[in-house]
C-alpha positions as CSV (number, residue, x, y, z in Angstrom):
1,M,-4.4,-1.2,-12.9
2,L,-6.7,-0.4,-10.2
3,P,-10.9,-0.2,-10.0
4,L,-11.4,2.6,-8.9
5,N,-14.8,1.9,-6.6
6,K,-11.5,-1.2,-5.3
7,L,-10.9,2.1,-3.0
8,E,-13.6,1.0,-0.6
9,T,-12.9,-2.5,-0.8
10,L,-8.9,-1.6,0.5
11,K,-10.5,0.2,3.4
12,Q,-11.5,-2.2,5.5
13,G,-9.3,-4.3,4.7
14,G,-6.3,-2.3,7.0
15,Y,-5.6,0.1,4.7
16,Q,-5.5,2.9,5.2
17,V,-6.6,5.5,1.6
18,A,-6.3,9.2,0.7
19,V,-7.7,10.3,-2.4
20,R,-7.5,14.3,-3.7
21,G,-8.4,15.7,-6.2
22,R,-7.2,12.5,-9.2
23,E,-4.1,12.2,-7.1
24,V,-4.6,9.1,-4.1
25,E,-2.0,7.9,-1.5
26,I,-3.0,4.2,-0.7
27,E,-0.6,3.1,2.6
28,F,-0.3,0.3,4.9
29,T,1.8,-0.1,8.0
30,T,2.9,-3.0,8.8
31,P,3.9,-5.3,11.8
32,T,6.7,-5.6,13.5
33,L,9.0,-8.3,12.7
34,G,8.6,-8.9,16.5
35,D,4.6,-9.3,16.3
36,A,4.4,-11.0,12.8
37,A,6.3,-13.5,14.1
38,S,5.7,-14.0,17.1
39,H,8.8,-13.3,19.0
40,P,8.6,-9.0,20.3
41,E,12.9,-9.3,20.8
42,L,12.6,-9.4,17.3
43,G,12.1,-6.1,16.8
44,G,10.3,-3.2,16.9
45,E,10.3,-1.5,13.9
46,R,6.9,-0.9,11.4
47,R,7.6,0.4,8.3
48,R,4.3,2.5,5.8
49,F,4.4,0.9,2.4
50,V,2.4,3.5,0.3
51,V,1.6,3.5,-3.0
52,K,0.3,6.2,-4.9
53,G,-1.8,7.1,-7.8
54,I,-3.9,9.6,-10.0
55,V,-7.4,8.6,-10.9
56,E,-8.0,8.3,-14.9
57,G,-11.7,7.3,-15.7
58,D,-13.6,4.4,-13.3
59,V,-9.7,3.0,-12.9
60,V,-6.5,4.5,-10.5
61,R,-3.1,3.7,-12.2
62,L,-0.5,3.5,-10.1
63,T,2.2,5.6,-10.4
64,E,4.9,4.8,-8.2
65,A,5.4,2.5,-4.7
66,Y,7.9,2.3,-2.0
67,V,8.8,1.1,1.3
68,E,9.0,4.1,4.0
69,D,11.3,2.8,8.0
70,Q,11.4,4.6,10.7
71,T,13.4,7.3,10.2
72,G,11.7,8.8,6.9
73,G,14.0,5.9,4.9
74,R,12.9,4.9,1.0
75,N,13.4,1.8,-0.6
76,K,11.6,2.3,-4.3
77,V,9.1,-1.2,-5.4
78,S,8.9,-1.0,-8.9
79,L,5.0,-1.9,-10.0
80,R,6.0,-4.5,-11.8
81,D,5.5,-6.5,-8.7
82,L,2.7,-5.7,-7.2
83,E,1.2,-7.1,-10.7
84,L,-0.2,-9.3,-8.3
85,W,-1.2,-7.4,-5.4
86,I,-3.3,-6.2,-8.0
87,E,-4.5,-9.4,-8.8
88,Y,-5.5,-9.9,-5.3
89,I,-7.6,-7.1,-5.0
90,N,-9.1,-6.8,-8.6
91,S,-10.5,-9.9,-7.3
92,L,-12.1,-9.3,-3.9
């Protein structure tokens, strides 16, 4: 779970955050592999990392996460794999 007040911190850190009623969507677009490695010839594909959740009181309960490629293909990410990221966000 993420404290609701951390959503603003995520926005300031480059994430796109959308809240629609109780539904929350957090999105981050990765740099290209070429940009990340400082070698443009490695590739130009960007991916979207998306985390969805539901507002429950003063926290967001995460319900789904996936990585989406440029063709729209999605690879599910286990919520357990987000535990370190959640700890980091909570420490901000």
